[in-house]
Kinemage of the C-alpha trace (Angstrom):
@kinemage 1
@onewidth
@group {chain A} dominant
@subgroup {mainchain}
@vectorlist {calphas} color= white
{ca met a 1} P -28.815 3.694 -65.667
{ca ala a 2} L -26.206 1.277 -64.264
{ca val a 3} L -22.253 1.818 -64.537
{ca ile a 4} L -20.458 -0.970 -65.758
{ca ala a 5} L -16.830 -0.459 -64.667
{ca thr a 6} L -13.612 -2.531 -64.754
{ca ile a 7} L -11.984 -3.171 -61.508
{ca met a 8} L -8.093 -2.813 -61.769
{ca asp a 9} L -5.608 -3.458 -59.355
{ca ser a 10} L -3.328 -0.443 -58.634
{ca gly a 11} L -0.207 -2.262 -57.677
{ca thr a 12} L -0.124 -4.416 -60.900
{ca gly a 13} L -2.009 -2.726 -63.379
{ca glu a 14} L -4.008 -5.906 -63.980
{ca pro a 15} L -7.792 -6.246 -64.540
{ca ile a 16} L -9.571 -8.166 -61.427
{ca gln a 17} L -13.076 -8.277 -62.648
{ca lys a 18} L -16.349 -6.164 -63.910
{ca met a 19} L -18.532 -4.768 -61.822
{ca thr a 20} L -22.020 -3.016 -62.076
{ca phe a 21} L -22.567 -0.155 -59.843
{ca gly a 22} L -26.059 1.771 -59.322
{ca arg a 23} L -24.126 5.159 -59.474
{ca leu a 24} L -20.670 6.030 -60.256
{ca pro a 25} L -18.404 5.067 -57.645
{ca his a 26} L -16.362 7.648 -55.754
{ca ala a 27} L -12.618 7.255 -54.841
{ca gly a 28} L -12.719 6.168 -51.041
{ca ser a 29} L -15.847 3.903 -51.278
{ca ala a 30} L -15.531 0.320 -50.189
{ca phe a 31} L -17.199 -2.543 -51.715
{ca val a 32} L -16.594 -6.407 -51.876
{ca leu a 33} L -15.389 -8.229 -54.840
{ca ala a 34} L -16.671 -11.377 -56.112
{ca ser a 35} L -13.680 -13.221 -54.491
{ca gly a 36} L -14.883 -12.099 -51.016
{ca ala a 37} L -12.077 -9.665 -50.483
{ca gln a 38} L -13.138 -6.046 -49.200
{ca val a 39} L -11.258 -3.423 -51.293
{ca thr a 40} L -11.463 0.552 -51.483
{ca ala a 41} L -11.206 2.569 -54.469
{ca gln a 42} L -8.104 4.583 -54.795
{ca arg a 43} L -9.383 6.669 -58.095
{ca val a 44} L -12.106 6.292 -60.766
{ca glu a 45} L -11.182 7.085 -64.504
{ca val a 46} L -13.887 7.655 -66.719
{ca gly a 47} L -12.863 7.411 -70.429
{ca lys a 48} L -14.166 8.608 -73.754
{ca pro a 49} L -16.380 6.243 -75.665
{ca ala a 50} L -14.973 4.824 -78.997
{ca pro a 51} L -16.175 6.557 -82.056
{ca gly a 52} L -19.860 5.410 -82.887
{ca arg a 53} L -20.202 3.832 -79.460
{ca phe a 54} L -22.409 5.221 -76.492
{ca val a 55} L -20.701 2.900 -73.699
{ca thr a 56} L -18.120 5.126 -71.769
{ca pro a 57} L -15.262 3.009 -70.291
{ca val a 58} L -14.999 3.191 -66.307
{ca arg a 59} L -11.812 1.848 -64.554
{ca val a 60} L -12.028 1.806 -60.666
{ca trp a 61} L -8.393 1.420 -59.466
{ca val a 62} L -8.235 -0.313 -55.918
{ca ala a 63} L -5.538 -1.099 -53.294
{ca gly a 64} L -4.252 -4.628 -52.814
{ca thr a 65} L -6.681 -7.326 -53.153
{ca thr a 66} L -5.138 -9.840 -51.115
{ca asp a 67} L -7.391 -12.126 -49.176
{ca ser a 68} L -6.200 -12.969 -45.681
{ca arg a 69} L -9.038 -15.343 -45.245
{ca gln a 70} L -8.249 -19.075 -45.383
{ca pro a 71} L -11.065 -21.385 -46.768
């Protein structure tokens, strides 16, 4: 079963994007965002589902997402 997580910027607290993982990511795992920036997960939060729902909210907090590449 796939895990749908919200990628959060730890510096601003703003959501960056939603991403699907095959398994629950661990802190320290690196992956590439849709923008092409490579980020590292600092922490992973698994919340409680809302009453009557089966979807559990997952938030992956990542370090700064500034992309140093120029188009």
